[in-house]
C-alpha positions as CSV (number, residue, x, y, z in Angstrom):
1,M,-0.1,-0.3,0.2
2,S,1.4,3.7,-0.2
3,N,0.2,6.7,1.1
4,T,-0.8,10.0,-0.8
5,N,2.3,10.6,-2.5
6,G,2.8,7.1,-3.3
7,G,5.4,6.4,-0.8
8,E,5.7,2.7,0.6
9,F,6.1,2.8,4.3
10,G,5.8,0.4,7.1
11,H,3.0,1.8,9.1
12,V,-0.6,1.7,8.5
13,L,-3.9,3.4,10.2
14,I,-7.0,3.9,8.0
15,G,-5.3,0.9,5.5
16,Y,-2.7,3.0,4.1
17,D,1.1,3.4,4.3
18,F,2.0,7.0,5.1
19,D,5.8,8.1,6.7
20,I,5.1,7.8,10.3
21,E,7.7,10.0,11.6
22,L,6.3,13.0,10.2
23,F,4.1,12.8,12.7
24,E,5.3,10.9,15.9
25,E,6.7,12.7,18.8
26,E,8.1,11.5,21.9
27,I,5.9,10.8,24.3
28,P,6.6,10.9,28.3
29,L,7.8,8.1,30.3
30,N,5.7,5.0,31.2
31,V,3.0,6.0,28.4
32,C,3.7,3.2,26.0
33,E,6.1,1.0,29.0
34,P,7.1,-1.0,30.3
35,H,4.8,-3.4,28.4
36,Y,5.3,-1.9,24.8
37,I,2.9,-3.4,22.2
38,P,2.9,-2.0,18.9
39,Q,0.5,0.0,17.4
40,R,-1.0,0.0,20.9
41,V,-3.3,3.0,22.2
42,A,-2.4,4.3,25.4
43,A,-3.8,6.7,27.0
44,L,-2.2,9.8,29.2
45,Q,-1.6,9.6,33.1
46,N,-4.4,12.7,33.4
47,S,-7.2,11.3,30.6
48,S,-6.3,14.5,28.3
49,G,-5.3,12.8,25.1
50,Y,-3.8,9.3,24.4
51,F,-0.7,8.2,21.8
52,Y,-0.7,5.6,19.0
53,C,2.8,4.0,20.5
54,T,5.1,3.3,17.4
55,S,7.9,2.7,20.1
56,Y,9.0,2.4,23.7
57,D,9.3,6.4,23.6
58,K,7.8,7.8,20.3
59,G,3.6,7.7,19.0
60,I,1.5,9.7,17.1
61,K,-0.7,12.2,19.8
62,Q,-4.0,12.9,19.9
63,M,-5.7,15.5,22.3
64,C,-8.9,15.6,23.6
65,P,-10.9,19.1,23.5
66,P,-11.7,20.6,27.1
67,G,-14.5,19.4,29.1
68,T,-13.8,15.7,27.3
69,E,-11.6,12.8,28.9
70,V,-9.7,9.5,26.9
71,S,-12.2,6.4,26.8
72,L,-10.4,3.1,25.9
73,K,-13.7,1.0,26.2
74,I,-15.8,3.3,24.1
75,G,-13.1,5.2,22.0
76,G,-11.1,8.0,21.8
77,C,-12.8,11.3,23.5
78,V,-15.7,11.3,25.5
79,N,-17.8,13.9,27.4
80,K,-17.0,13.7,31.0
81,T,-20.4,14.3,32.1
82,T,-22.9,12.4,29.1
83,N,-19.9,9.9,28.4
84,T,-20.5,10.3,24.9
85,S,-18.1,10.3,22.2
86,V,-16.9,13.5,20.9
87,F,-14.7,13.7,17.7
88,P,-12.5,16.4,16.4
89,T,-13.1,18.6,13.7
90,G,-12.6,16.3,10.8
91,S,-12.9,13.5,12.7
92,R,-13.0,10.1,10.4
93,C,-14.3,8.2,13.6
94,A,-17.8,10.2,13.2
95,A,-18.8,8.1,10.4
96,Q,-18.1,4.8,12.3
97,P,-15.8,3.2,10.0
98,C,-15.2,0.3,12.3
99,Q,-17.2,-3.1,12.1
100,N,-17.8,-5.6,14.3
101,G,-17.9,-3.7,17.7
102,G,-14.5,-2.3,16.8
103,V,-14.0,1.0,18.8
104,C,-12.2,4.0,16.5
105,F,-9.1,6.3,17.7
106,D,-9.1,9.5,15.7
107,F,-5.5,10.9,15.3
108,S,-6.2,14.5,13.2
109,S,-2.7,15.5,13.2
110,A,-2.5,12.3,10.4
111,D,-5.5,12.8,9.1
112,A,-5.8,8.9,10.2
113,Y,-7.5,7.1,12.4
114,L,-7.6,3.5,14.2
115,C,-9.8,0.8,14.9
116,H,-9.3,-2.1,18.2
117,C,-11.0,-5.0,16.9
118,P,-12.6,-7.2,19.8
119,L,-11.7,-10.9,19.4
120,P,-11.4,-13.1,17.4
121,Y,-11.7,-10.3,14.9
122,E,-8.2,-8.1,13.0
123,G,-7.0,-6.1,10.5
124,L,-8.2,-2.8,8.6
């Protein structure tokens, strides 16, 4: 697969490959450690955002809007009062692309999303 520029890369979000190094940044200690799992979504300690872990110390960050917090069960950011999903402008998760009970996480900085699939499902 390739990104919109035709390049070939080894990381996939939303079904197409892209140069993840353009979007990843260093992350606070203990977010993706000590049990680093590639392509894992990890919440920040204060629940103000989350990372798509690309290594032990790097990832793609998504911050939650004010009045919301991370929900790893619902996916992405949720309203603290109503516990309903809050999508950022231009969200790809708003269209509910994940099938079979998958949980959607936005990564608007990379114009991407990630579906976490429940067992036995896997894939994009």
